[in-house]
DSSP file (Angstrom, degrees, kcal/mol; ACC not computed):
  #  RESIDUE AA STRUCTURE BP1 BP2  ACC     N-H-->O    O-->H-N    N-H-->O    O-->H-N    TCO  KAPPA ALPHA  PHI   PSI    X-CA   Y-CA   Z-CA
    1    1 A M              0   0    0      0, 0.0     2,-0.2     0, 0.0    21,-0.0   0.000 360.0 360.0 360.0 139.7    0.0    0.0    0.0
    2    2 A K        -     0   0    0      1,-0.1     2,-0.6     0, 0.0    20,-0.0  -0.512 360.0-113.2 -76.7 140.5    1.2    3.5   -0.9
    3    3 A L        +     0   0    0     -2,-0.2     2,-0.3    19,-0.0    16,-0.1  -0.647  53.8 151.4 -77.9 118.2    2.0    5.9    2.0
    4    4 A T        -     0   0    0     -2,-0.6     2,-0.3    14,-0.3    55,-0.2  -0.873  49.4 -91.8-138.3 169.2   -0.5    8.8    1.9
    5    5 A R  B     -a   59   0A   0     53,-2.9    55,-2.0    -2,-0.3    10,-0.2  -0.683  47.3-116.7 -83.5 141.4   -2.2   11.2    4.2
    6    6 A S        -     0   0    0      8,-2.5    12,-0.2    -2,-0.3    11,-0.1  -0.450  17.9-163.4 -79.1 148.5   -5.5   10.0    5.6
    7    7 A R  S    S+     0   0    0     -2,-0.1     3,-0.2    54,-0.1    -1,-0.1   0.631  92.2  34.8 -99.9 -19.9   -8.8   11.8    4.9
    8    8 A K  S    S+     0   0    0      1,-0.2     2,-0.5     6,-0.1     6,-0.0   0.702 112.6  55.2-108.6 -22.7  -10.7   10.1    7.7
    9    9 A N  S    S+     0   0    0      5,-0.1     2,-0.4     6,-0.0     8,-0.3  -0.498  78.3 144.5-106.3  60.9   -8.1    9.7   10.5
   10   10 A R        +     0   0    0     -2,-0.5    -3,-0.1    -3,-0.2    -5,-0.0  -0.814  22.6 155.9-104.1 137.8   -7.0   13.3   10.8
   11   11 A M  S    S-     0   0    0     -2,-0.4    -1,-0.2     0, 0.0    -2,-0.0   0.585  91.6 -14.7-114.2 -50.6   -6.0   15.3   13.8
   12   12 A L  S    S-     0   0    0      0, 0.0    -2,-0.1     0, 0.0     0, 0.0   0.653 137.9 -17.9-112.6 -76.8   -3.9   17.9   12.1
   13   13 A A  S    S-     0   0    0     -3,-0.0    -3,-0.1     0, 0.0    -8,-0.0   0.429  86.4-108.3-118.1  -1.5   -2.9   17.0    8.5
   14   14 A G  S  > S+     0   0    0     -9,-0.1    -8,-2.5    -5,-0.1     4,-2.2   0.528  79.9 124.8  88.8   6.4   -3.6   13.3    8.4
   15   15 A V  H  > S+     0   0    0    -10,-0.2     4,-2.2     2,-0.2     5,-0.2   0.965  78.4  37.9 -64.8 -53.9    0.1   12.2    8.3
   16   16 A L  H  > S+     0   0    0      1,-0.2     4,-2.3     2,-0.2    -1,-0.2   0.859 116.0  53.7 -69.8 -34.2    0.0    9.9   11.3
   17   17 A G  H  > S+     0   0    0     -8,-0.3     4,-2.1     2,-0.2    -1,-0.2   0.905 110.6  47.3 -63.8 -41.2   -3.5    8.6   10.4
   18   18 A G  H  X S+     0   0    0     -4,-2.2     4,-2.2     2,-0.2   -14,-0.3   0.884 111.3  50.4 -67.3 -39.4   -2.3    7.7    6.9
   19   19 A M  H  X S+     0   0    0     -4,-2.2     4,-2.1     2,-0.2    -2,-0.2   0.907 110.4  50.3 -64.8 -40.6    0.9    6.0    8.3
   20   20 A A  H  X>S+     0   0    0     -4,-2.3     5,-2.5     1,-0.2     4,-0.9   0.905 111.1  48.4 -64.7 -41.7   -1.2    4.0   10.7
   21   21 A E  H  <5S+     0   0    0     -4,-2.1     3,-0.4     3,-0.2    -1,-0.2   0.902 112.4  49.2 -63.6 -41.1   -3.6    2.9    7.9
   22   22 A S  H  <5S+     0   0    0     -4,-2.2    -2,-0.2     1,-0.2    -1,-0.2   0.866 118.0  38.3 -67.7 -36.8   -0.7    2.0    5.7
   23   23 A F  H  <5S-     0   0    0     -4,-2.1    -1,-0.2    -5,-0.1    -2,-0.2   0.434 110.7-115.9 -96.2  -0.1    1.1   -0.1    8.3
   24   24 A G  T  <5 +     0   0    0     -4,-0.9     2,-0.2    -3,-0.4    -3,-0.2   0.853  69.9 133.5  70.6  35.5   -2.1   -1.6    9.9
   25   25 A M      < -     0   0    0     -5,-2.5    -1,-0.2    -6,-0.2    -2,-0.1  -0.609  65.7 -92.0-109.8 170.9   -1.6    0.1   13.2
   26   26 A S     >  -     0   0    0     -2,-0.2     4,-2.1     1,-0.1     5,-0.2  -0.722  28.2-141.6 -79.2 129.4   -3.9    2.0   15.5
   27   27 A P  H  > S+     0   0    0      0, 0.0     4,-2.2     0, 0.0     5,-0.2   0.865 101.9  54.9 -59.7 -35.5   -3.8    5.7   14.8
   28   28 A T  H  > S+     0   0    0      2,-0.2     4,-2.2     1,-0.2     5,-0.2   0.920 107.3  48.8 -65.0 -43.7   -4.0    6.5   18.5
   29   29 A L  H  > S+     0   0    0      1,-0.2     4,-2.4     2,-0.2    -1,-0.2   0.914 111.7  49.2 -62.3 -43.2   -1.0    4.3   19.3
   30   30 A L  H  X S+     0   0    0     -4,-2.1     4,-2.2     1,-0.2    -1,-0.2   0.888 110.5  50.8 -64.6 -38.6    1.1    5.9   16.6
   31   31 A R  H  X S+     0   0    0     -4,-2.2     4,-2.3     2,-0.2    -1,-0.2   0.891 109.7  50.1 -66.0 -38.9    0.1    9.4   17.8
   32   32 A I  H  X S+     0   0    0     -4,-2.2     4,-2.3     2,-0.2    -2,-0.2   0.925 111.4  48.4 -64.3 -44.4    1.2    8.5   21.4
   33   33 A L  H  X S+     0   0    0     -4,-2.4     4,-2.5     1,-0.2    -2,-0.2   0.895 110.7  51.8 -61.6 -40.0    4.5    7.1   20.1
   34   34 A F  H  X S+     0   0    0     -4,-2.2     4,-2.5     2,-0.2    -2,-0.2   0.912 109.6  48.7 -63.8 -42.8    5.0   10.3   18.1
   35   35 A V  H  X S+     0   0    0     -4,-2.3     4,-2.4     2,-0.2     5,-0.2   0.911 111.3  50.1 -64.4 -41.9    4.3   12.5   21.1
   36   36 A I  H  X S+     0   0    0     -4,-2.3     4,-2.1     1,-0.2    -2,-0.2   0.933 113.2  45.8 -61.7 -45.8    6.8   10.5   23.2
   37   37 A L  H  X S+     0   0    0     -4,-2.5     4,-1.3     2,-0.2    -2,-0.2   0.877 110.4  54.7 -64.3 -37.2    9.5   10.8   20.6
   38   38 A T  H  <>S+     0   0    0     -4,-2.5     5,-2.8     1,-0.2     3,-0.4   0.929 111.5  43.2 -62.8 -45.2    8.8   14.5   20.1
   39   39 A F  H ><5S+     0   0    0     -4,-2.4     3,-0.9     1,-0.2    -1,-0.2   0.857 113.1  52.3 -68.9 -34.5    9.3   15.2   23.8
   40   40 A S  H 3<5S+     0   0    0     -4,-2.1    -1,-0.2     1,-0.2    -2,-0.2   0.674 110.7  47.5 -78.1 -15.4   12.3   13.0   24.1
   41   41 A T  T 3<5S-     0   0    0     -4,-1.3    -1,-0.2    -3,-0.4     3,-0.2   0.160 118.2-105.3-109.2  18.8   14.1   14.7   21.1
   42   42 A A  T < 5 -     0   0    0     -3,-0.9     2,-2.4     1,-0.2    -3,-0.2   0.848  56.1 -86.6  61.7  37.9   13.4   18.3   22.3
   43   43 A F  S  ><S+     0   0    0     -5,-2.8     4,-2.1    -6,-0.2     5,-0.2  -0.182 110.3  89.3  70.5 -45.6   10.6   18.9   19.7
   44   44 A F  H  > S+     0   0    0     -2,-2.4     4,-2.4    -3,-0.2     5,-0.2   0.903  85.6  43.3 -60.9 -53.7   12.7   20.1   16.8
   45   45 A P  H  > S+     0   0    0      0, 0.0     4,-2.2     0, 0.0    -1,-0.2   0.932 118.7  42.4 -62.0 -45.9   13.6   16.9   14.8
   46   46 A M  H  > S+     0   0    0      1,-0.2     4,-2.3     2,-0.2    -2,-0.2   0.862 113.7  52.8 -69.5 -34.5   10.1   15.3   15.0
   47   47 A T  H  X S+     0   0    0     -4,-2.1     4,-2.3     2,-0.2    -1,-0.2   0.912 110.6  47.5 -65.6 -41.9    8.4   18.6   14.3
   48   48 A M  H  X S+     0   0    0     -4,-2.4     4,-2.3    -5,-0.2    -2,-0.2   0.897 110.9  51.3 -66.0 -40.6   10.5   19.1   11.2
   49   49 A I  H  X S+     0   0    0     -4,-2.2     4,-2.3    -5,-0.2    -2,-0.2   0.926 111.0  48.6 -61.3 -44.6    9.9   15.5   10.0
   50   50 A Y  H  X S+     0   0    0     -4,-2.3     4,-1.9     1,-0.2    -2,-0.2   0.925 111.2  49.6 -61.9 -45.3    6.1   16.0   10.4
   51   51 A L  H  X S+     0   0    0     -4,-2.3     4,-1.3     1,-0.2    -1,-0.2   0.889 110.6  49.9 -63.6 -39.3    6.2   19.3    8.5
   52   52 A V  H  X S+     0   0    0     -4,-2.3     4,-1.9     1,-0.2     3,-0.3   0.923 110.1  50.8 -63.7 -43.3    8.1   17.7    5.6
   53   53 A L  H  X S+     0   0    0     -4,-2.3     4,-2.4     1,-0.2    -2,-0.2   0.834 102.4  61.1 -65.0 -32.0    5.7   14.8    5.5
   54   54 A V  H  < S+     0   0    0     -4,-1.9    -1,-0.2     1,-0.2    -2,-0.2   0.903 114.2  35.2 -59.7 -40.2    2.7   17.2    5.3
   55   55 A F  H  < S+     0   0    0     -4,-1.3    -2,-0.2    -3,-0.3    -1,-0.2   0.733 121.8  45.5 -87.7 -23.2    4.1   18.7    2.1
   56   56 A V  H  < S+     0   0    0     -4,-1.9    -3,-0.2    -5,-0.1    -2,-0.2   0.878  96.3  75.6 -89.1 -41.6    5.6   15.5    0.6
   57   57 A L  S  < S-     0   0    0     -4,-2.4   -53,-0.1    -5,-0.2     2,-0.1  -0.531  76.0-134.6 -77.5 133.5    2.8   12.9    1.2
   58   58 A P        -     0   0    0      0, 0.0   -53,-2.9     0, 0.0     2,-0.1  -0.458  27.3 -98.6 -79.7 159.2   -0.3   13.2   -1.1
   59   59 A N  B     -a    5   0A   0    -55,-0.2     2,-0.2    -2,-0.1   -53,-0.2  -0.479  44.5-101.2 -70.4 147.5   -3.8   13.0    0.1
   60   60 A R        -     0   0    0    -55,-2.0     2,-0.1    -2,-0.1    -1,-0.1  -0.513  39.1-122.4 -68.5 135.9   -5.5    9.6   -0.2
   61   61 A E  S    S+     0   0    0     -2,-0.2     2,-0.2     2,-0.1   -54,-0.1  -0.441  71.5  17.9 -76.6 153.4   -7.9    9.4   -3.1
   62   62 A G              0   0    0     -2,-0.1    -2,-0.0     1,-0.1     0, 0.0  -0.554 360.0 360.0  91.6-153.1  -11.5    8.6   -2.6
   63   63 A Y              0   0    0     -2,-0.2    -1,-0.1   -55,-0.0    -2,-0.1   0.464 360.0 360.0  53.5 360.0  -13.6    8.7    0.6
């Protein structure tokens, strides 16, 4: 399955929801892991990765 941003599992831009759908994970679990990593890396690296993915990943077609 192609990695895309989700249209139905969105909190901000759908990046983590789309990743969870693609990997067959719970979106909530992935968001919790992302928040833990964000706090443990002093915000900057994970925030930059998220922002890059917002612009790089296409929206999922359909829905």
